[in-house]
N, C-alpha and C positions, 0 to 999 in steps of 0.2 A: 557377601555376594560379590561376584566378579563379573565383569562385562567388557567388551571391547570399547564401547563408546557410552558414556553417561550423558543424558540430556536433561538439564534442569528446565522444565517448562514444556507442557503438552499443548501449546497453541498451534496455529497453522504452520508456522515456521518450524517449531520443534518436531511436529509430526511428519511434515514433508521430508525433513532430514532423516528421521527414523525409518520412514517407509523406503527411502532410496537405499539406506544402509542395509536394512533387513533383506531387501531384494537382491542384494549383492553378497549375501553370506556374512555380513558384519553383524555381530551380536550387539544389540542396542537396548539400553534400559532408560525409560523416560519416567521422570518424577513429576507428576502433575498435581498441584495442591488442591484443585478443585475436584469435588466428588460428583457434581451434576452440573448441568448446562448453566451458563451465566446469561443474565438478562442485559449486562452492560453492552453498549454499542462498541463494536470492533470492526475492523475493515471487512467490507463486503464487495468491493470492486476489484475483480481480478482482471489485470491487464494482459495483453496478448502473450508477452514473454512467460508470464506465470502459467497461461493456458498451455503453452508449449511444454513447460516443465511438467505439468500435471498430466499431459498426454504421454510423456516419456515414462512416467511411473505407473501408467495404466489406470488412471482414474478420470480422465477427461470426459468420457461419455456420460458417466454418472453426474459429474459436476455440471456439464452442459444441460442435462435433463432436470437439474435442480435450480437453474438460474434464469435470469432474463437478459437477453442479448442487448448490449449497448453498442450500436454501430455508429452513433453520431452524438455529438455534444453541441447543444444549442446555447448560445450566449445571447440573451434578450435584455436590451435596455428599454426600460419603460419610464413613463411619468404616471404615477398614481393620481387617480381623480376620486377622492372619497365621495361616496354618494352617487357616483356615476360608474357605469360599467360598459365596456371593459376599460382597463387602463390604456393609456395612450402608448402605442408601440413606437419607440424611436429608432431602434436598430435590431435586427436579428441576423446573427452570423452563425453558420453551421460548420463545424469541423468534423471530418469524417475519417474513421479508422480505415476505410477502404483505400485511402491514399497510401497505406503501408503495403509494400509489395511482399506479402506473406499470406500463407493460407490461414494464419491466426489474424484475421482482419476485423476483429471486434473485441470489445471488453465484455465482461459478464458480471452481473450483480447476483450474488449467491448469499443467502443468509449465513453468517459467519459460523454458527454452530453446526449448520449442515455440512459446510466444508470440513470442519473438524471431524464430524462423524464419518464422512466418506474416507478420509485419510486414515482414521483409527481403524475402521473396518478393513481397510486394505492392508494395513500393517499386520493386523491379526491373521491374515492368510499365510504370513511367514512365521508361524507359531514358534519355530525353533530359534528364531533370531530376534523377535519382537517382544519385549517385555515392558508392558505399560502399567504403572502404578498410580491409580487415582487416589486422591486424598493424601498424597505423599508431599510433605513440605521439605524443600531443600533448606538446610540450616547453614551450609557453608563447608568448609574443609577442615579435616582434622587428620594429622599424620599422613597427608598426601591422599586421602580418601574423601569421597563426598559423604556428608552426614545428613540423613534424612529422618523425619519423624513420620512413621506410617503405621497405622493400626495402633496408635498409642505406644509404639515401641521406637526407639532410637536404633537406626541401622547404619552401617557403614558400607559404601559400594566402592569397590576398587576397579578402576578403568585405565585404559591406556590413554584415552582422551576424554576430557570433560568439556561439555559445551553448555554455555549459558544462553538459554533461550527464555529467560524468566520475564522479559519485558523491561519496563523502565526502572523497577527496583530489582537490581541484580547482584546477589551475593557473589557470583563468579566475577563480575566486573570489579566488585570491591576487592576481591582476592588478587586480582591483576594489578591493582594500583594504577589505573589508567587516568589519563588527563581528559576532561570533558569540557568542550566549549558549547555553551548554551546561549540561544536567542529566544527572546519573549516577544509577544506581539500586543498591539493595542486593542485587540478584539478577542472575544470568546464566540462559541457557537452553542446553539441549542439543537439537539438532534432528537428525532422521534420518527417512528414508522406509523403512517396512517393509510387508510384505504385510498385507492386511486381509481378514476374512471378507466375503463378498459381501453379507451382510445389514447390514454396518456402513456406513451411507450418509449419516449426518447429522453435521454439524459439532458437536463436543462438547468441553466444558472440564470436567474432573473435578478436584475439589479436596477436600482435607481441611484440618485446621487448619494444617498445615505443608507440604502437597504440592500440586503443580499439574501437570496433564498435558493439554495441548491436542491434539485430534485432528481432523484435517481430511482427509477422503477425497479421494483423487486418482483418476483413471481407471486402468484396468487392475488393479483390486483392490489398490491401494496406499493408504497413509495416511501424511500428513505428521504427525509427532509433535513436540511442543514440550514439553520437560520442564524445570520450573524448579528451580534450585539456588541455594544462597547464593553470592554473589560470592566468587571466589577459591577455591572448593572443587572445581573440575574435577580438579585433580591427585590430590586425595585420593580422589575417586570412581573414578578410573582405577586407582588402587592396589588398590581393592577388587575389581576385575575385572568383566567383563561380566555375570557371574552376579548381581552386586549389581543391575545395571540391569535384568536380566530380571525379577528378583523384584519390584523397584519398580514396573515396568509391569504385571506380573500381579496385584499387590495392588490397584492402582487400576482396571484394566480386565481382568478375567479372560479376555474374548474375545481379547485380544492376548497371553495368557501363552505361547502356542506360536509364534505368528508372529514375536514379537520375537526369538526365538532364531535367526532367520535373520541377525541382526546378528552378524557374526563378526569384526569388526575396529574398533578405536577410530577408525581413520582414516576410517571412513564417518560418524563422528559430528562435527558442527560445533558449535563453541562459539559462541554468540551473546552479545555483550556489549551490552545495550541502553543507549542514551544518546539524548538529544535535543538538537538545536540549531536555531537559526533565525537567518538572516542579517538584517541590518538593511535591506538594499536588495537588490532582484532584478535591477537593471540599472544600468549606468553607461556613458554614452556609447552606443556601439554593441555593448556586451557585455551578455549576459543569462544568468541561471542558471535551471536547472529541476532538479526532483527533489532527490536527496540532496546536490547541490552547494549547494542553497539551504536545505534543511531535512531533518532526520532525525527520524523519529517512533518512539516506542516501538512494538514490534511487536504489542502486545496487541490492538489493533483491526484489524490487518492493513491498514493504510492506506498504507504506504510507497511501494509501486510505484503505487498508485492516485493518489496526489497527483502523481507525476511525470507520469503520462499526462494528468491533468487540467491540469497546468501546460502540457504540450505542446499540448493542445487550444486553450487560450486564446492562447498565444503563437503558434501556427501559424495560427490564424484571423486574428489582428492582422497578422502579417507578409504573409500572402496578401492581405489587404485593402489594405495599403500598396502592394503590387506592383500590384494591379488598379486602384487609384484614383490611382496616381502620387504617393503620400504619402511623405514622408521617414521612413524606418524609425526613426532615432534620436529624432525628435521625438515619436514616438507610443508608444515603449516603456513610458512611465509607465502606460498603460492596463493592460498586463499585470500590473504590480505592484498597481495599484489594485483589480483583481479577485482575484488569487490570494493576496496576503499575508494580508488578513483571514480568508479561508476557511481557509487553511493553519494560522493561528494558532489558529482555533477548533478544528480537528481535532487539533492538537498538544495543546491543553488537554484535549480529550475523551479522547485516548489516555493522557495523563498520569494523569488521574483513574482511568481503568480499571486502569492499572499499580498505583496506590496501593492499589486495592481488594484486590490479591493480594500486596501487599508485606510484610505484617506477620503473622507466624505466631502470633497470640494468639486464644484461644477467644472472647473478647469482640468482637475485630475480626471474627472469622468470623460471629458472630451479626448484626452490623451489615451485613456484606456479603449474607448470605442474605436478610435482610429487604429490603434495598435492591433486589436483584435480583428478588425475588418481587413487590415493589410495582410494578416496571416492567411486569411481566406483567399484574398485576391491574388496573392503572389504564390504560385504552386510550390515553389522551393521552400518558402516559409511554412506553408501548409504541411508538406511532407516532413520537414525537419521537426516541427512541432509534434506531430502525431507519432513519428518514429521514436522520438526520445522519450515521450510519456509511455509508449508502448513497452519499453524495456528491451525490444528486440535488437536495438543497435544504438549507435550514437553518431550524430552528425551535428557538429558544433555550429552555432550561429556565428557568422563573421561580422566584422564591423559594417561590411557592405549590406548584409542582411538587416542589421539593426538600423541603418540609415534608411532603408526601404520601409521598415516597420514604423519608423518615426516620421515618414513622409518627407524626408530629406531628398530622397532619390525616388524616381518613379518605379512603379510595379513592373516586375518582369512578366512577360506574356508567355513565356516558354513553359511547357508542361514537362515535368521531370519524368523521364522514362523509368520503367522498373529496373532495368539492368544498372542504371546510374545509382539508385538508392540501395539496391542489393549489395553494393560494395561497402555500404555502411552498416550492414547487419552483422552482428557478432557471429564470427565463425567458431567452429568447435575448437580451433587452435587458440582463439582468443578467450574462450570460455574456460578451457582446460589446457593451459600451455605446457604443463608438466608432461603431458603425453607426447608432445611434439619436439621437445628440446633435442637438439642434435639431429633433427631430421630436416632442417631447413624450412620449417612451416610456421614459424613464429614470427 
């Protein structure tokens, strides 16, 4: 079998890449090892940059109709009072996507498999260029071709470019012999979806000195919950029974005290073990990596799936341009790494810092966290920078002056940031796709 681009992995990143390529007349073959939908938790929070990309490939309307808008993130510090309701509220800080000067001024919670369905259905509208193989296991490379097992047969696929979108276990990455730097954390997460009251509509992170509960509303009156535990304690928590978990949720958020009881089986709860890594190169010859095959991010900032889609956007645009302009693919893959690697490094660092903020159960650390989060809200430049950076729409580095304000060393600035000021920090088309502009004085 021959194709222009072979993609190992039909997750959201792989499908987004395939749709973009097929829409531009590049023949693509996707090998996806799963035959049916997965119950495993994967990314559901779509950041504004991802929404912009999905808009450009023509699926945003359907995505929006399938999701729940997150326009605000609430950070609530409480003291629990067992046997007394409600808990004592210590501090509530609200950060708003509306501070980003873009029409993509919100995030969106969409069930992961629904996003995949929408992308796959869109790809199938380009039937001459989109070849999707469910139940096809990518085995690696042989004689310069991709080797897959599909319908109990071994097949070889010859492509001009091979893209690894397989996730954390990546034969493509293995074939590239890359170096991987990994960081582990002192905590794990339990995640499960439960019913929510209709009035529960905002993203919220609830914390005490030692507890953390993230709540992200989904459509159909459901909420994705993320509960932090110490690394290695899952077995002990299971031994205490589901009643222990019901009580923990109810103490932190009384509105969920009854709905959490719909959870009747530990098998519905997924253990998430956070760690991060970043490969030293995104391509080698005619092989390239996107998403978790190239980098894994701590889930605190909800960036994992978004980074994969953003990888797919840049790589897809580059490969489509090569096809249209008659340029050799392998000679231009460096542009993909040039654009994406520094942006991913920046977001990995931002996510890592967010993780550290909630990693230490000490009262003094809590005071530092509370002050830092409140300062982000009080100082509009900090507010704008934080939301712009996590949105993916641009990058505005925090200065030492900013950090001094956040740490209460310097006073809060009272000046509100104008839209035209922050728009200078949004990624331009020339920054996203520099190969199109080289020699034209626009890079």
